[in-house]
N, C-alpha and C positions, 0 to 999 in steps of 0.2 A: 720377418715382419708380420704384423697382425693381419694385414690384407692378404698376404700370401697364404697364411694359415686358413683363413676363411675361404679363399678361392680354391685351395686344395681340398678342403673339407666339402665344399659344394660339389666339386667334380667327383669326388669319391663317394660322397653320401647321396644326396638327392640329385639324381642325374636327369632323367626324363620320364615321361609318362606316355604310355600307349593307351589311347581311348579306343576300345574295340566295340563296334556296334554288332550285336548278335542277339539271338533269342535265348531263352532261359536254358534250353537243352545244350546249346553250343557253349554258353557261359559255364555250365557245369563241366563240360569236357575240357575246355580251356583251363579252368582252375585246376582240374585233376592233372592235366599234362604239364602245367607250369609249376606246380607245387614242388618246392625243393630245387628248382633250377638256380644255378649259381648266378648271382648278379641281380636277382629279383628281390626287391624290398618287401612288397606286399601287393595284394590284389583287392580292389574294392568293387563291390557290385554297385552299379549305377543304373538309373532308368535307361533302358535300351541297350545294356551291355555291361562292360567291365572297364575299369581303369587299372592298368598294370604299371606299377611304379618300379623303375629300374635304377640301379646304382649308376654313378657317373661313368664307370668304366665298362658298362654293359653295351653290347652291340644290338640295337633294336632289330636289325635284319635277322639275326639268329633267333630271337624270340618270335618274330612274326613267321619265320619259316616253320617253327614248331607248331604254331597256331594253325597256319594254313594247311599243314599236313595232317592235322587232327580233325578239323571240322570246317564247315562253311561259315563265313561271316558276311555281314552286310557291308561293312566298311571299317576303316580305322584312320586314326591320325596320330602323329607323334607331336608332342608338345613338351615344353620345359616343365619341370616340377613347379607346383604352385607354392606359395609362401608357407602354407601350413606344413607341407612336406619338407621344405628347407629348414624351418625351425625344428621340426621333428628330428631331422638328421643332425642338426647342431646340438640338440639336447642329448642325443645318444652318444656323441663323440667325447673322448676324454679331453680334458682341458689342457 
């Protein structure tokens, strides 16, 4: 069914987002450490840190473990992907 297709696409495409609060130096370290990591869609620089967008099947704990082992951060939160990211994932997937 169409609903199943979009539910599956959402879970495998735009999964979640880690908003990481950190300074510029830590942001550079995190970007370098996470570049090329499986399950990572992209990293955006935001005021006060980074937004790390993950695929639906990624485990945020694994990503945060790598971050915390590489540098100090001020804080973080896990949230669902925003609508722009969901539409981006829908646009990249085959029909």
